[in-house]
Gaussian input, Z-matrix of N, CA and C with variables (Angstrom, degrees):
# hf/3-21g

backbone

0 1
 N
 C     1     B1
 C     2     B2     1     A1
 N     3     B3     2     A2     1     D1
 C     4     B4     3     A3     2     D2
 C     5     B5     4     A4     3     D3
 N     6     B6     5     A5     4     D4
 C     7     B7     6     A6     5     D5
 C     8     B8     7     A7     6     D6
 N     9     B9     8     A8     7     D7
 C    10    B10     9     A9     8     D8
 C    11    B11    10    A10     9     D9
 N    12    B12    11    A11    10    D10
 C    13    B13    12    A12    11    D11
 C    14    B14    13    A13    12    D12
 N    15    B15    14    A14    13    D13
 C    16    B16    15    A15    14    D14
 C    17    B17    16    A16    15    D15
 N    18    B18    17    A17    16    D16
 C    19    B19    18    A18    17    D17
 C    20    B20    19    A19    18    D18
 N    21    B21    20    A20    19    D19
 C    22    B22    21    A21    20    D20
 C    23    B23    22    A22    21    D21
 N    24    B24    23    A23    22    D22
 C    25    B25    24    A24    23    D23
 C    26    B26    25    A25    24    D24
 N    27    B27    26    A26    25    D25
 C    28    B28    27    A27    26    D26
 C    29    B29    28    A28    27    D27
 N    30    B30    29    A29    28    D28
 C    31    B31    30    A30    29    D29
 C    32    B32    31    A31    30    D30
 N    33    B33    32    A32    31    D31
 C    34    B34    33    A33    32    D32
 C    35    B35    34    A34    33    D33
 N    36    B36    35    A35    34    D34
 C    37    B37    36    A36    35    D35
 C    38    B38    37    A37    36    D36
 N    39    B39    38    A38    37    D37
 C    40    B40    39    A39    38    D38
 C    41    B41    40    A40    39    D39
 N    42    B42    41    A41    40    D40
 C    43    B43    42    A42    41    D41
 C    44    B44    43    A43    42    D42
 N    45    B45    44    A44    43    D43
 C    46    B46    45    A45    44    D44
 C    47    B47    46    A46    45    D45
 N    48    B48    47    A47    46    D46
 C    49    B49    48    A48    47    D47
 C    50    B50    49    A49    48    D48
 N    51    B51    50    A50    49    D49
 C    52    B52    51    A51    50    D50
 C    53    B53    52    A52    51    D51
 N    54    B54    53    A53    52    D52
 C    55    B55    54    A54    53    D53
 C    56    B56    55    A55    54    D54
 N    57    B57    56    A56    55    D55
 C    58    B58    57    A57    56    D56
 C    59    B59    58    A58    57    D57
 N    60    B60    59    A59    58    D58
 C    61    B61    60    A60    59    D59
 C    62    B62    61    A61    60    D60
 N    63    B63    62    A62    61    D61
 C    64    B64    63    A63    62    D62
 C    65    B65    64    A64    63    D63
 N    66    B66    65    A65    64    D64
 C    67    B67    66    A66    65    D65
 C    68    B68    67    A67    66    D66
 N    69    B69    68    A68    67    D67
 C    70    B70    69    A69    68    D68
 C    71    B71    70    A70    69    D69
 N    72    B72    71    A71    70    D70
 C    73    B73    72    A72    71    D71
 C    74    B74    73    A73    72    D72
 N    75    B75    74    A74    73    D73
 C    76    B76    75    A75    74    D74
 C    77    B77    76    A76    75    D75
 N    78    B78    77    A77    76    D76
 C    79    B79    78    A78    77    D77
 C    80    B80    79    A79    78    D78
 N    81    B81    80    A80    79    D79
 C    82    B82    81    A81    80    D80
 C    83    B83    82    A82    81    D81
 N    84    B84    83    A83    82    D82
 C    85    B85    84    A84    83    D83
 C    86    B86    85    A85    84    D84
 N    87    B87    86    A86    85    D85
 C    88    B88    87    A87    86    D86
 C    89    B89    88    A88    87    D87
 N    90    B90    89    A89    88    D88
 C    91    B91    90    A90    89    D89
 C    92    B92    91    A91    90    D90
 N    93    B93    92    A92    91    D91
 C    94    B94    93    A93    92    D92
 C    95    B95    94    A94    93    D93
 N    96    B96    95    A95    94    D94
 C    97    B97    96    A96    95    D95
 C    98    B98    97    A97    96    D96
 N    99    B99    98    A98    97    D97
 C   100   B100    99    A99    98    D98
 C   101   B101   100   A100    99    D99
 N   102   B102   101   A101   100   D100
 C   103   B103   102   A102   101   D101
 C   104   B104   103   A103   102   D102
 N   105   B105   104   A104   103   D103
 C   106   B106   105   A105   104   D104
 C   107   B107   106   A106   105   D105
 N   108   B108   107   A107   106   D106
 C   109   B109   108   A108   107   D107
 C   110   B110   109   A109   108   D108
 N   111   B111   110   A110   109   D109
 C   112   B112   111   A111   110   D110
 C   113   B113   112   A112   111   D111
 N   114   B114   113   A113   112   D112
 C   115   B115   114   A114   113   D113
 C   116   B116   115   A115   114   D114
 N   117   B117   116   A116   115   D115
 C   118   B118   117   A117   116   D116
 C   119   B119   118   A118   117   D117
 N   120   B120   119   A119   118   D118
 C   121   B121   120   A120   119   D119
 C   122   B122   121   A121   120   D120
 N   123   B123   122   A122   121   D121
 C   124   B124   123   A123   122   D122
 C   125   B125   124   A124   123   D123
 N   126   B126   125   A125   124   D124
 C   127   B127   126   A126   125   D125
 C   128   B128   127   A127   126   D126
 N   129   B129   128   A128   127   D127
 C   130   B130   129   A129   128   D128
 C   131   B131   130   A130   129   D129
 N   132   B132   131   A131   130   D130
 C   133   B133   132   A132   131   D131
 C   134   B134   133   A133   132   D132
 N   135   B135   134   A134   133   D133
 C   136   B136   135   A135   134   D134
 C   137   B137   136   A136   135   D135
 N   138   B138   137   A137   136   D136
 C   139   B139   138   A138   137   D137
 C   140   B140   139   A139   138   D138
 N   141   B141   140   A140   139   D139
 C   142   B142   141   A141   140   D140
 C   143   B143   142   A142   141   D141
 N   144   B144   143   A143   142   D142
 C   145   B145   144   A144   143   D143
 C   146   B146   145   A145   144   D144
 N   147   B147   146   A146   145   D145
 C   148   B148   147   A147   146   D146
 C   149   B149   148   A148   147   D147
 N   150   B150   149   A149   148   D148
 C   151   B151   150   A150   149   D149
 C   152   B152   151   A151   150   D150
 N   153   B153   152   A152   151   D151
 C   154   B154   153   A153   152   D152
 C   155   B155   154   A154   153   D153
 N   156   B156   155   A155   154   D154
 C   157   B157   156   A156   155   D155
 C   158   B158   157   A157   156   D156
 N   159   B159   158   A158   157   D157
 C   160   B160   159   A159   158   D158
 C   161   B161   160   A160   159   D159
 N   162   B162   161   A161   160   D160
 C   163   B163   162   A162   161   D161
 C   164   B164   163   A163   162   D162
 N   165   B165   164   A164   163   D163
 C   166   B166   165   A165   164   D164
 C   167   B167   166   A166   165   D165
 N   168   B168   167   A167   166   D166
 C   169   B169   168   A168   167   D167
 C   170   B170   169   A169   168   D168
 N   171   B171   170   A170   169   D169
 C   172   B172   171   A171   170   D170
 C   173   B173   172   A172   171   D171
 N   174   B174   173   A173   172   D172
 C   175   B175   174   A174   173   D173
 C   176   B176   175   A175   174   D174
 N   177   B177   176   A176   175   D175
 C   178   B178   177   A177   176   D176
 C   179   B179   178   A178   177   D177
 N   180   B180   179   A179   178   D178
 C   181   B181   180   A180   179   D179
 C   182   B182   181   A181   180   D180
 N   183   B183   182   A182   181   D181
 C   184   B184   183   A183   182   D182
 C   185   B185   184   A184   183   D183
 N   186   B186   185   A185   184   D184
 C   187   B187   186   A186   185   D185
 C   188   B188   187   A187   186   D186
 N   189   B189   188   A188   187   D187
 C   190   B190   189   A189   188   D188
 C   191   B191   190   A190   189   D189
 N   192   B192   191   A191   190   D190
 C   193   B193   192   A192   191   D191
 C   194   B194   193   A193   192   D192
 N   195   B195   194   A194   193   D193
 C   196   B196   195   A195   194   D194
 C   197   B197   196   A196   195   D195
 N   198   B198   197   A197   196   D196
 C   199   B199   198   A198   197   D197
 C   200   B200   199   A199   198   D198
 N   201   B201   200   A200   199   D199
 C   202   B202   201   A201   200   D200
 C   203   B203   202   A202   201   D201
 N   204   B204   203   A203   202   D202
 C   205   B205   204   A204   203   D203
 C   206   B206   205   A205   204   D204
 N   207   B207   206   A206   205   D205
 C   208   B208   207   A207   206   D206
 C   209   B209   208   A208   207   D207
 N   210   B210   209   A209   208   D208
 C   211   B211   210   A210   209   D209
 C   212   B212   211   A211   210   D210
 N   213   B213   212   A212   211   D211
 C   214   B214   213   A213   212   D212
 C   215   B215   214   A214   213   D213
 N   216   B216   215   A215   214   D214
 C   217   B217   216   A216   215   D215
 C   218   B218   217   A217   216   D216
 N   219   B219   218   A218   217   D217
 C   220   B220   219   A219   218   D218
 C   221   B221   220   A220   219   D219
 N   222   B222   221   A221   220   D220
 C   223   B223   222   A222   221   D221
 C   224   B224   223   A223   222   D222
 N   225   B225   224   A224   223   D223
 C   226   B226   225   A225   224   D224
 C   227   B227   226   A226   225   D225
 N   228   B228   227   A227   226   D226
 C   229   B229   228   A228   227   D227
 C   230   B230   229   A229   228   D228
 N   231   B231   230   A230   229   D229
 C   232   B232   231   A231   230   D230
 C   233   B233   232   A232   231   D231
 N   234   B234   233   A233   232   D232
 C   235   B235   234   A234   233   D233
 C   236   B236   235   A235   234   D234
 N   237   B237   236   A236   235   D235
 C   238   B238   237   A237   236   D236
 C   239   B239   238   A238   237   D237
 N   240   B240   239   A239   238   D238
 C   241   B241   240   A240   239   D239
 C   242   B242   241   A241   240   D240
 N   243   B243   242   A242   241   D241
 C   244   B244   243   A243   242   D242
 C   245   B245   244   A244   243   D243
 N   246   B246   245   A245   244   D244
 C   247   B247   246   A246   245   D245
 C   248   B248   247   A247   246   D246
 N   249   B249   248   A248   247   D247
 C   250   B250   249   A249   248   D248
 C   251   B251   250   A250   249   D249
 N   252   B252   251   A251   250   D250
 C   253   B253   252   A252   251   D251
 C   254   B254   253   A253   252   D252
 N   255   B255   254   A254   253   D253
 C   256   B256   255   A255   254   D254
 C   257   B257   256   A256   255   D255
 N   258   B258   257   A257   256   D256
 C   259   B259   258   A258   257   D257
 C   260   B260   259   A259   258   D258
 N   261   B261   260   A260   259   D259
 C   262   B262   261   A261   260   D260
 C   263   B263   262   A262   261   D261
 N   264   B264   263   A263   262   D262
 C   265   B265   264   A264   263   D263
 C   266   B266   265   A265   264   D264
 N   267   B267   266   A266   265   D265
 C   268   B268   267   A267   266   D266
 C   269   B269   268   A268   267   D267
 N   270   B270   269   A269   268   D268
 C   271   B271   270   A270   269   D269
 C   272   B272   271   A271   270   D270
 N   273   B273   272   A272   271   D271
 C   274   B274   273   A273   272   D272
 C   275   B275   274   A274   273   D273
 N   276   B276   275   A275   274   D274
 C   277   B277   276   A276   275   D275
 C   278   B278   277   A277   276   D276
 N   279   B279   278   A278   277   D277
 C   280   B280   279   A279   278   D278
 C   281   B281   280   A280   279   D279
 N   282   B282   281   A281   280   D280
 C   283   B283   282   A282   281   D281
 C   284   B284   283   A283   282   D282
 N   285   B285   284   A284   283   D283
 C   286   B286   285   A285   284   D284
 C   287   B287   286   A286   285   D285
 N   288   B288   287   A287   286   D286
 C   289   B289   288   A288   287   D287
 C   290   B290   289   A289   288   D288
 N   291   B291   290   A290   289   D289
 C   292   B292   291   A291   290   D290
 C   293   B293   292   A292   291   D291
 N   294   B294   293   A293   292   D292
 C   295   B295   294   A294   293   D293
 C   296   B296   295   A295   294   D294
 N   297   B297   296   A296   295   D295
 C   298   B298   297   A297   296   D296
 C   299   B299   298   A298   297   D297
 N   300   B300   299   A299   298   D298
 C   301   B301   300   A300   299   D299
 C   302   B302   301   A301   300   D300
 N   303   B303   302   A302   301   D301
 C   304   B304   303   A303   302   D302
 C   305   B305   304   A304   303   D303
 N   306   B306   305   A305   304   D304
 C   307   B307   306   A306   305   D305
 C   308   B308   307   A307   306   D306
 N   309   B309   308   A308   307   D307
 C   310   B310   309   A309   308   D308
 C   311   B311   310   A310   309   D309
 N   312   B312   311   A311   310   D310
 C   313   B313   312   A312   311   D311
 C   314   B314   313   A313   312   D312

   B1=1.4144
   B2=1.5564
   B3=1.2547
   B4=1.4795
   B5=1.5752
   B6=1.2690
   B7=1.4755
   B8=1.5613
   B9=1.3396
   B10=1.3991
   B11=1.5347
   B12=1.3005
   B13=1.4763
   B14=1.5525
   B15=1.2782
   B16=1.4840
   B17=1.4747
   B18=1.3313
   B19=1.3876
   B20=1.4732
   B21=1.3468
   B22=1.4504
   B23=1.4718
   B24=1.3393
   B25=1.4247
   B26=1.5356
   B27=1.3097
   B28=1.4405
   B29=1.5450
   B30=1.3452
   B31=1.4501
   B32=1.5662
   B33=1.3325
   B34=1.4724
   B35=1.5147
   B36=1.2589
   B37=1.4274
   B38=1.4545
   B39=1.3115
   B40=1.4883
   B41=1.4830
   B42=1.3057
   B43=1.4241
   B44=1.5976
   B45=1.3037
   B46=1.4908
   B47=1.5113
   B48=1.3244
   B49=1.4772
   B50=1.5227
   B51=1.3413
   B52=1.4185
   B53=1.5088
   B54=1.3379
   B55=1.4494
   B56=1.5352
   B57=1.3269
   B58=1.4433
   B59=1.6040
   B60=1.2709
   B61=1.4625
   B62=1.5881
   B63=1.2577
   B64=1.4671
   B65=1.5912
   B66=1.3081
   B67=1.3957
   B68=1.5151
   B69=1.3618
   B70=1.4602
   B71=1.5323
   B72=1.3555
   B73=1.4451
   B74=1.4235
   B75=1.3303
   B76=1.5017
   B77=1.5891
   B78=1.2338
   B79=1.4617
   B80=1.5204
   B81=1.3199
   B82=1.4854
   B83=1.5909
   B84=1.3020
   B85=1.4639
   B86=1.5277
   B87=1.2573
   B88=1.4339
   B89=1.5860
   B90=1.3026
   B91=1.4895
   B92=1.5207
   B93=1.3825
   B94=1.4301
   B95=1.5224
   B96=1.3207
   B97=1.5144
   B98=1.5303
   B99=1.3015
   B100=1.4239
   B101=1.5388
   B102=1.3435
   B103=1.4461
   B104=1.5685
   B105=1.3026
   B106=1.4654
   B107=1.5303
   B108=1.2608
   B109=1.4982
   B110=1.5666
   B111=1.3406
   B112=1.4270
   B113=1.5281
   B114=1.3430
   B115=1.4997
   B116=1.4759
   B117=1.3150
   B118=1.4339
   B119=1.5790
   B120=1.3244
   B121=1.4219
   B122=1.5455
   B123=1.3314
   B124=1.4822
   B125=1.5390
   B126=1.3162
   B127=1.4733
   B128=1.5656
   B129=1.3742
   B130=1.5033
   B131=1.5341
   B132=1.2905
   B133=1.4539
   B134=1.4957
   B135=1.3573
   B136=1.4932
   B137=1.5270
   B138=1.3965
   B139=1.4310
   B140=1.4691
   B141=1.3383
   B142=1.4871
   B143=1.5044
   B144=1.3183
   B145=1.4222
   B146=1.5480
   B147=1.3221
   B148=1.4926
   B149=1.5516
   B150=1.2872
   B151=1.4533
   B152=1.5945
   B153=1.3166
   B154=1.4618
   B155=1.5411
   B156=1.2946
   B157=1.3792
   B158=1.5492
   B159=1.2980
   B160=1.4385
   B161=1.5528
   B162=1.3285
   B163=1.4081
   B164=1.4870
   B165=1.3795
   B166=1.4293
   B167=1.5098
   B168=1.2931
   B169=1.4808
   B170=1.5105
   B171=1.3916
   B172=1.4085
   B173=1.5834
   B174=1.2951
   B175=1.4467
   B176=1.5390
   B177=1.2885
   B178=1.4516
   B179=1.5457
   B180=1.3177
   B181=1.4594
   B182=1.5251
   B183=1.3132
   B184=1.4560
   B185=1.5403
   B186=1.3512
   B187=1.5121
   B188=1.5450
   B189=1.2867
   B190=1.4296
   B191=1.5006
   B192=1.3272
   B193=1.4867
   B194=1.5068
   B195=1.3337
   B196=1.4416
   B197=1.5179
   B198=1.3499
   B199=1.4833
   B200=1.5128
   B201=1.3633
   B202=1.4552
   B203=1.4816
   B204=1.3066
   B205=1.4812
   B206=1.4728
   B207=1.3202
   B208=1.4693
   B209=1.5067
   B210=1.3811
   B211=1.4425
   B212=1.5376
   B213=1.3337
   B214=1.4722
   B215=1.6331
   B216=1.3190
   B217=1.4306
   B218=1.5371
   B219=1.3490
   B220=1.5103
   B221=1.5187
   B222=1.3195
   B223=1.4865
   B224=1.5277
   B225=1.2923
   B226=1.5053
   B227=1.5746
   B228=1.3461
   B229=1.4619
   B230=1.5622
   B231=1.3372
   B232=1.4123
   B233=1.4610
   B234=1.3493
   B235=1.4148
   B236=1.5627
   B237=1.3071
   B238=1.4190
   B239=1.4692
   B240=1.3231
   B241=1.4875
   B242=1.5790
   B243=1.2316
   B244=1.5363
   B245=1.4816
   B246=1.4061
   B247=1.4304
   B248=1.5530
   B249=1.3460
   B250=1.4925
   B251=1.5026
   B252=1.3176
   B253=1.4769
   B254=1.5066
   B255=1.2935
   B256=1.5178
   B257=1.5103
   B258=1.3818
   B259=1.4341
   B260=1.5046
   B261=1.3558
   B262=1.4632
   B263=1.5593
   B264=1.2455
   B265=1.4452
   B266=1.5139
   B267=1.2190
   B268=1.4530
   B269=1.5467
   B270=1.2769
   B271=1.4810
   B272=1.5779
   B273=1.3149
   B274=1.4740
   B275=1.5352
   B276=1.2683
   B277=1.4854
   B278=1.5605
   B279=1.2657
   B280=1.4542
   B281=1.5745
   B282=1.3591
   B283=1.4663
   B284=1.5023
   B285=1.3846
   B286=1.4529
   B287=1.4887
   B288=1.3104
   B289=1.4568
   B290=1.5450
   B291=1.3637
   B292=1.4025
   B293=1.4493
   B294=1.3221
   B295=1.4816
   B296=1.4684
   B297=1.3069
   B298=1.4493
   B299=1.5298
   B300=1.3862
   B301=1.4594
   B302=1.4759
   B303=1.3233
   B304=1.4460
   B305=1.5206
   B306=1.3080
   B307=1.4789
   B308=1.5148
   B309=1.3229
   B310=1.4538
   B311=1.5248
   B312=1.3532
   B313=1.4380
   B314=1.4873
   A1=107.27
   A2=114.50
   A3=122.31
   A4=109.12
   A5=116.70
   A6=122.26
   A7=112.08
   A8=117.32
   A9=119.82
   A10=110.78
   A11=115.82
   A12=119.85
   A13=113.90
   A14=117.11
   A15=123.73
   A16=116.28
   A17=119.18
   A18=127.73
   A19=118.00
   A20=116.31
   A21=121.02
   A22=109.17
   A23=118.96
   A24=127.75
   A25=106.64
   A26=116.18
   A27=119.36
   A28=108.78
   A29=114.62
   A30=124.93
   A31=108.82
   A32=115.72
   A33=123.71
   A34=108.43
   A35=119.47
   A36=123.76
   A37=110.64
   A38=116.34
   A39=123.15
   A40=111.64
   A41=119.95
   A42=127.89
   A43=110.09
   A44=114.43
   A45=117.91
   A46=114.01
   A47=117.59
   A48=120.61
   A49=108.94
   A50=114.87
   A51=122.73
   A52=109.68
   A53=121.44
   A54=120.70
   A55=110.52
   A56=112.57
   A57=122.14
   A58=103.62
   A59=116.22
   A60=120.91
   A61=109.17
   A62=115.06
   A63=120.11
   A64=106.36
   A65=114.36
   A66=123.83
   A67=110.64
   A68=115.03
   A69=121.08
   A70=103.45
   A71=116.64
   A72=119.63
   A73=116.34
   A74=116.15
   A75=121.87
   A76=110.79
   A77=117.73
   A78=122.81
   A79=113.23
   A80=116.43
   A81=124.18
   A82=104.40
   A83=113.21
   A84=120.13
   A85=113.16
   A86=118.61
   A87=121.00
   A88=110.46
   A89=114.20
   A90=120.03
   A91=105.43
   A92=115.40
   A93=119.68
   A94=109.57
   A95=115.15
   A96=118.66
   A97=106.02
   A98=119.34
   A99=121.87
   A100=108.17
   A101=115.12
   A102=121.45
   A103=107.93
   A104=119.00
   A105=121.00
   A106=112.58
   A107=117.83
   A108=126.31
   A109=110.63
   A110=118.63
   A111=118.88
   A112=113.70
   A113=116.28
   A114=114.52
   A115=114.09
   A116=119.06
   A117=124.10
   A118=111.55
   A119=117.63
   A120=119.06
   A121=116.50
   A122=113.17
   A123=116.80
   A124=109.10
   A125=117.07
   A126=118.95
   A127=110.23
   A128=115.15
   A129=117.55
   A130=106.41
   A131=121.59
   A132=121.21
   A133=110.15
   A134=119.01
   A135=125.65
   A136=111.79
   A137=114.86
   A138=117.07
   A139=116.70
   A140=115.76
   A141=123.41
   A142=108.52
   A143=118.26
   A144=122.36
   A145=110.22
   A146=113.61
   A147=116.12
   A148=110.00
   A149=121.40
   A150=124.64
   A151=106.22
   A152=115.94
   A153=116.09
   A154=113.79
   A155=118.11
   A156=123.09
   A157=113.17
   A158=115.89
   A159=121.94
   A160=115.34
   A161=118.06
   A162=126.36
   A163=107.65
   A164=119.38
   A165=123.45
   A166=112.59
   A167=117.14
   A168=121.20
   A169=108.98
   A170=117.32
   A171=116.84
   A172=113.54
   A173=114.69
   A174=119.15
   A175=108.41
   A176=117.98
   A177=120.92
   A178=113.02
   A179=116.84
   A180=123.51
   A181=109.31
   A182=110.95
   A183=116.00
   A184=109.89
   A185=115.61
   A186=117.55
   A187=108.84
   A188=114.09
   A189=121.55
   A190=112.67
   A191=116.35
   A192=119.38
   A193=110.61
   A194=115.98
   A195=122.67
   A196=106.66
   A197=117.10
   A198=120.65
   A199=106.44
   A200=113.80
   A201=118.45
   A202=108.98
   A203=116.14
   A204=125.60
   A205=114.97
   A206=115.21
   A207=117.80
   A208=113.10
   A209=117.41
   A210=122.80
   A211=108.75
   A212=116.83
   A213=120.36
   A214=107.72
   A215=119.33
   A216=119.01
   A217=110.20
   A218=114.89
   A219=118.83
   A220=113.39
   A221=115.07
   A222=118.04
   A223=110.36
   A224=115.06
   A225=114.47
   A226=108.77
   A227=113.73
   A228=124.61
   A229=104.96
   A230=118.43
   A231=123.30
   A232=112.72
   A233=117.72
   A234=125.06
   A235=110.51
   A236=117.43
   A237=123.14
   A238=109.94
   A239=115.79
   A240=122.81
   A241=105.63
   A242=115.57
   A243=119.92
   A244=108.92
   A245=116.93
   A246=120.59
   A247=115.26
   A248=114.78
   A249=119.43
   A250=109.58
   A251=116.64
   A252=123.46
   A253=109.18
   A254=114.27
   A255=119.44
   A256=108.46
   A257=114.88
   A258=117.57
   A259=103.06
   A260=116.93
   A261=123.38
   A262=105.94
   A263=116.53
   A264=124.65
   A265=111.76
   A266=117.85
   A267=124.23
   A268=111.93
   A269=119.73
   A270=122.81
   A271=106.47
   A272=113.12
   A273=120.04
   A274=113.19
   A275=120.86
   A276=119.50
   A277=113.67
   A278=117.59
   A279=121.51
   A280=107.96
   A281=118.54
   A282=116.33
   A283=109.84
   A284=119.19
   A285=119.79
   A286=113.87
   A287=117.35
   A288=122.79
   A289=108.33
   A290=118.26
   A291=120.46
   A292=116.77
   A293=114.23
   A294=120.68
   A295=108.60
   A296=119.20
   A297=122.79
   A298=112.13
   A299=114.03
   A300=118.32
   A301=115.06
   A302=115.79
   A303=121.03
   A304=115.43
   A305=116.58
   A306=121.38
   A307=115.33
   A308=116.61
   A309=121.36
   A310=106.01
   A311=112.62
   A312=123.11
   A313=110.00
   D1=138.39
   D2=177.29
   D3=-78.54
   D4=114.91
   D5=177.34
   D6=-93.24
   D7=-4.77
   D8=-176.50
   D9=97.04
   D10=164.71
   D11=178.97
   D12=52.81
   D13=36.59
   D14=-177.81
   D15=56.76
   D16=28.92
   D17=172.32
   D18=-106.12
   D19=126.48
   D20=-178.56
   D21=-103.01
   D22=131.53
   D23=177.47
   D24=-103.36
   D25=151.90
   D26=175.44
   D27=-121.59
   D28=128.95
   D29=-172.73
   D30=-90.92
   D31=142.71
   D32=178.41
   D33=-152.33
   D34=154.51
   D35=179.55
   D36=-151.16
   D37=145.98
   D38=176.37
   D39=175.66
   D40=152.02
   D41=174.99
   D42=55.58
   D43=35.47
   D44=175.62
   D45=84.96
   D46=5.83
   D47=-176.94
   D48=-126.26
   D49=132.02
   D50=175.00
   D51=-108.24
   D52=136.93
   D53=-174.37
   D54=-143.40
   D55=150.77
   D56=172.22
   D57=-117.96
   D58=131.56
   D59=179.44
   D60=-127.01
   D61=150.71
   D62=178.94
   D63=-161.63
   D64=165.09
   D65=176.64
   D66=-113.73
   D67=141.26
   D68=169.89
   D69=-135.28
   D70=113.29
   D71=-172.49
   D72=54.15
   D73=-123.29
   D74=179.96
   D75=-87.37
   D76=5.82
   D77=-172.07
   D78=-104.24
   D79=132.61
   D80=168.40
   D81=-98.39
   D82=126.52
   D83=176.83
   D84=-116.68
   D85=144.18
   D86=179.80
   D87=-143.86
   D88=129.85
   D89=175.22
   D90=-113.55
   D91=121.07
   D92=-170.42
   D93=-122.74
   D94=150.14
   D95=178.73
   D96=-154.57
   D97=164.88
   D98=170.44
   D99=-61.95
   D100=146.57
   D101=-173.37
   D102=-60.38
   D103=-28.08
   D104=178.51
   D105=-73.43
   D106=-9.70
   D107=-177.44
   D108=-122.84
   D109=27.80
   D110=-171.68
   D111=-59.38
   D112=-28.66
   D113=176.36
   D114=-63.91
   D115=-34.83
   D116=175.34
   D117=-61.43
   D118=-36.53
   D119=173.06
   D120=-67.37
   D121=-34.92
   D122=176.19
   D123=-69.57
   D124=-36.72
   D125=178.51
   D126=-66.81
   D127=-40.45
   D128=-178.12
   D129=-67.81
   D130=-37.05
   D131=-178.30
   D132=-65.04
   D133=-40.90
   D134=174.33
   D135=-59.31
   D136=-48.50
   D137=177.72
   D138=-63.68
   D139=-31.07
   D140=176.72
   D141=-67.02
   D142=-45.81
   D143=-179.85
   D144=-62.55
   D145=-45.02
   D146=-179.45
   D147=-63.47
   D148=-40.12
   D149=-178.04
   D150=-63.37
   D151=-43.72
   D152=-173.96
   D153=-76.34
   D154=-7.38
   D155=171.18
   D156=-66.03
   D157=-28.03
   D158=-179.90
   D159=-120.05
   D160=6.03
   D161=178.71
   D162=-135.63
   D163=144.87
   D164=-176.29
   D165=-116.60
   D166=126.47
   D167=173.44
   D168=-73.88
   D169=153.19
   D170=175.39
   D171=-57.89
   D172=155.74
   D173=179.33
   D174=-84.97
   D175=111.01
   D176=179.87
   D177=-73.53
   D178=154.95
   D179=177.70
   D180=-51.65
   D181=-54.59
   D182=-179.28
   D183=-125.90
   D184=-64.13
   D185=179.77
   D186=-138.01
   D187=157.81
   D188=171.25
   D189=-133.28
   D190=161.75
   D191=-176.33
   D192=-135.89
   D193=138.74
   D194=175.46
   D195=-125.59
   D196=123.32
   D197=169.09
   D198=-120.76
   D199=123.48
   D200=173.93
   D201=-123.15
   D202=141.18
   D203=-176.99
   D204=-116.03
   D205=146.17
   D206=178.94
   D207=-87.50
   D208=-13.62
   D209=-178.52
   D210=-107.65
   D211=-155.20
   D212=-166.75
   D213=-89.03
   D214=5.03
   D215=176.01
   D216=-69.68
   D217=153.82
   D218=-172.91
   D219=-83.42
   D220=114.80
   D221=177.17
   D222=-76.10
   D223=156.19
   D224=178.56
   D225=-151.60
   D226=162.83
   D227=173.44
   D228=-128.46
   D229=129.64
   D230=179.37
   D231=-140.89
   D232=135.75
   D233=-176.88
   D234=-154.40
   D235=161.01
   D236=179.20
   D237=-118.41
   D238=137.30
   D239=174.97
   D240=-128.35
   D241=112.92
   D242=-172.72
   D243=55.89
   D244=-123.36
   D245=-178.54
   D246=-90.52
   D247=0.91
   D248=-173.08
   D249=-104.28
   D250=128.77
   D251=172.90
   D252=-100.30
   D253=123.76
   D254=178.94
   D255=-104.60
   D256=144.69
   D257=178.39
   D258=-145.06
   D259=128.48
   D260=173.07
   D261=-109.40
   D262=128.33
   D263=172.54
   D264=-156.42
   D265=-179.67
   D266=-178.66
   D267=75.06
   D268=13.12
   D269=177.72
   D270=-98.91
   D271=131.00
   D272=-163.33
   D273=-58.80
   D274=-47.81
   D275=-176.44
   D276=-114.10
   D277=151.87
   D278=179.65
   D279=-58.77
   D280=-36.08
   D281=-177.45
   D282=-68.63
   D283=-40.14
   D284=176.27
   D285=-66.30
   D286=-33.99
   D287=178.15
   D288=-62.93
   D289=-45.27
   D290=179.50
   D291=-68.47
   D292=-29.62
   D293=174.36
   D294=-67.22
   D295=-42.29
   D296=-179.62
   D297=-65.80
   D298=-44.02
   D299=177.93
   D300=-61.71
   D301=-42.74
   D302=179.77
   D303=-73.35
   D304=-12.94
   D305=175.38
   D306=-84.88
   D307=-11.51
   D308=-179.45
   D309=-76.58
   D310=133.68
   D311=-177.43
   D312=-111.93

């Protein structure tokens, strides 16, 4: 699936959850939704890609992961820098979570 900005996402579904996943640099990103609301997950994936075109996530030591949800499940951003693992969660909306993650220097 074309997410814009020359990024391709890959759709998958199972156990009541539909998801779009893609990579940007060292980051694995996933936008997830209930299967009955898969179109909302696709929209969230495209919004995330658009946001990250003008905002930069921290550079992880090896890999980082972003999971954002369209429903009430808890989204998170996690990455490692040297021996420290960082995890951001408990932030109400995916947009606010991404703003917080991209503000880390």
